[in-house]
N, C-alpha and C positions, 0 to 999 in steps of 0.2 A: 909510108907513115900517113899519107893522105887517105889511103883506102881504109886503114884500120880505124882512123878517127871517124870516118864516114859511117862504118858499120856500128861503132859504139854509139854514135849519135842516133842512129835508127833504132837500136835496141833500147836506149834510154827513152826514146819517144814512144815506143810500144809499151814499155813499163809504165810510163806516165799515163798512157791512154787506157790500159786495161787493169792497172793496179796490181800487177803480178810480177813474178820473176821472169827471167829470160825464157822464151818459148823453147819447149823440148823438141818440137817438130818444126823444121824449117819451112818458112812460107814459100809456097810455089803456086803457080797458076795451073788449074785443073786442065787436063788434056781432053781431047774430043772423045776418046774411048771411055774416060771416067764419066763423062756426061751421059753417054749412051747406056752405061751399065746401071744408072739410077732407075729404079722402078717407077713407072708413071702411076699416079693414083687413079683408081677405078671410079665408076659412078657411085654416088652415095646410096647406102642401103635403103630399100623401100620399106617404109613403116606403115603397117595396115591401119587404116582409119577406122575408129570405132563407129559402130552403127548407132545412129540417133533415132529418136522417136519418129522422125520424118522419113526414115529409110523405107524402101520398098520391101515387103516380106518376101521370103524365098518360096520355092515351090512347096516345101513341106507345110507351109501355112495353109495353102489351098487344099492340100491332100489330107489334112487332119480329119479324123472321124467326126461324125455328127455328135452333138451332145447326147448324153445318156438320158433316156426316158424310162421311168419306172414301169414295170410290167403290170398288166392288169390280170385278174383271174381269167378273163376270156382268152388271153394269150396262152394259158396253160390248159385250155379246154374245160375249164370249170365254169359252169353257168347254172344258176338256180332254175329249177323246174317247178311249174305250177302244179300243186297237188289238190287244191280245193278252192272254189269260188262260192261265196255266199252273196245272194242277191235277194232283193225284196220287190214285191209287186202289190199294187192295190187293185183288187177286183171290183171295187166301187159298188158293192152290194153286201147285204147281210147274208150270212150263210147259216144253214141248219146243219150242224155238224153230225147229228144222229142220222139225218137223212142221207148225207154223203157217205157215212160209214156203212150204211145198210145197202146202198145201191152201187157203190163204186168198187172197182177191183183194186186189189193190193192197197187197201186202206184199213187202218186200225184206229180205234178211238177208245181211250180209257180216261174219262174226265177226272177220276180220282188221282191218277198219276200225272197227267199232263192235259191242259185245257186246249188241245188242238188235235186235229186229224192228221195222222202221219200217212202220207201217200207216197208210193214209189212207182217209177217207171224204169224200163230196161234200156231204152235208147232215147236220149243219152242217159246213162246210169246215174240217176239223181234221186233225191228225196225232198219232199215238200211238206211244210208245216202249214196247215190251213186253220185260221182263226175265225171265230164267228163274226168278227168285225169286218171281214172281207180282206184282211191283210194276209199275204202269203210269203213264206220264206223258202227259197230254193237253195239247196246245198248239194255238193258232190260233183259239180261240173269241173272240167279241166281247162276250159277256156271261156272267154266272154261269149262267143257265139253259141257254145253248148248251153251255157246258163240261160241265155235269152230263149233259145229254142225249147228247152225243157219247161221254162215258165209259161210259154205260149201253149204248150201241150197240156199243162195242168189247167190253165184257164179254159181251154177247149173242153176238157172233161167236165168241169163245173158247169159250163154252158149246156152240155148234153144232158145233165141231170135236171135241167129246168130252171137254173138260176140266171138272172140277167147280168152275168159277169162281163167285165170289160178288162182289157189288158192296158193298164195305165201305171204311170210312175215307176217304171222299171229302173232299178238302180243297183249297182254293185256296191256292197257294203264292206266286203273283206276279201282279200286274196291271200292265200297261203302258199309259200314256196319253200323248197328245201334243196340242199346240195351238200356235197361232201368235199372238204378242202384237202383231203387225202394226207393229212398229217395230224398227230395228236397235239392237243393244246393244254397248256398249263393254266387251268381255270383259276387257281389260287393267285398266280401272278397277275392275271388279267383283272381279277377282282381288286387286287391291291392297287394297281395302276389306274383303274377306271372306276373306282368305287362310287363316284357320283352318278354314274349311269347304270350301275350293275346291282343285282341282288343275287346272292349266292349262298344257299344253305344246303349243303350236300346231304344232311341228315333228313331233310324233308323232300327235296327234289334234286336229282343228280345233275341237272343242267343249270347253266348260268343264264339269268334273265338280263338281257342288255336292252335298255330302252333308249333308242336313238331319237335325237331331237329333230334332225332334218336328213331325210324324210322321217315323218313321225310314224315309226314302226317299232315292233318289238321282236328281238331275236332271241331264240333259245339256242345256246351254244353248249355242246357236249364235249367231253374230253376226247372222244374218239375222232373228232373232226367234223361231225355232223352239225349242220346249222339249219334251223327252221326260222323262216321270216314270216311274220303275221301282222295284220293290221294295215296292209297296203290297200290302196284304192285302185291302182292300176299296175301294169307290168313294169313301168318305168320306176316306180318307187322301190320295187323289189330289186331291180338291177342296180339302182343307185345305192341302196342300202348295203348290198353285198360288196360292191366295189369300194365302199367306204370302210367296211369292217375287215376286208381281206388283208390289207397291210398291217392292221393291228393284230390280227390273229397270227401272222407270220412272225411278228416280234415276240410272241409268247409260244412259239413252237417248242415242243419237247425235244 
């Protein structure tokens, strides 16, 4: 009777402690084997830390390709060639054009048509216009050196005819270059997009006239892709003008 009352007092104490009915599983102390069978917790999972702005870039950052640079026409083997150079010289004396036309070779003079003597030489292959004021215009040279050499030869011819000519004030007035961009061009679209610089009337002239501001040159652009550059004072102006107009022409490629 003492044992039964003891168990009932323990049960009532447990009910009072946990607020429930009598436990369905008898209370027992766990054995050593039960403790060994419980799995031990492993290390906590590693969480990758996000890269911040101060992180060191990886190898792909240093192996990235260089920034893209636009190609120039020279990269494609397209470069304008000099076709004509116009230069002027002052011979510093008055000239008798009839006397020059009578005694000089390869010279012609028709005052009713043109008030100058037209003289030609073969090497370098050029043409000179001689005015009675002593001014001379030399055309047809392919380089600056040829233009100067031809002008000196004309001045020497005038000296041999008995005139006190001097070679002074040599100056290149105009250089003409041409090239082929090797693709057709939509001249109507170019005129619509750059009308403030262009003049295009196909009924009068088949080419588009493009007046560039810097450098101050004039370009004749044809639908076939041929480009003529005129009005330049040196080779640098021709090269700069063509490098500026080439990307524009690519945008209006047919």
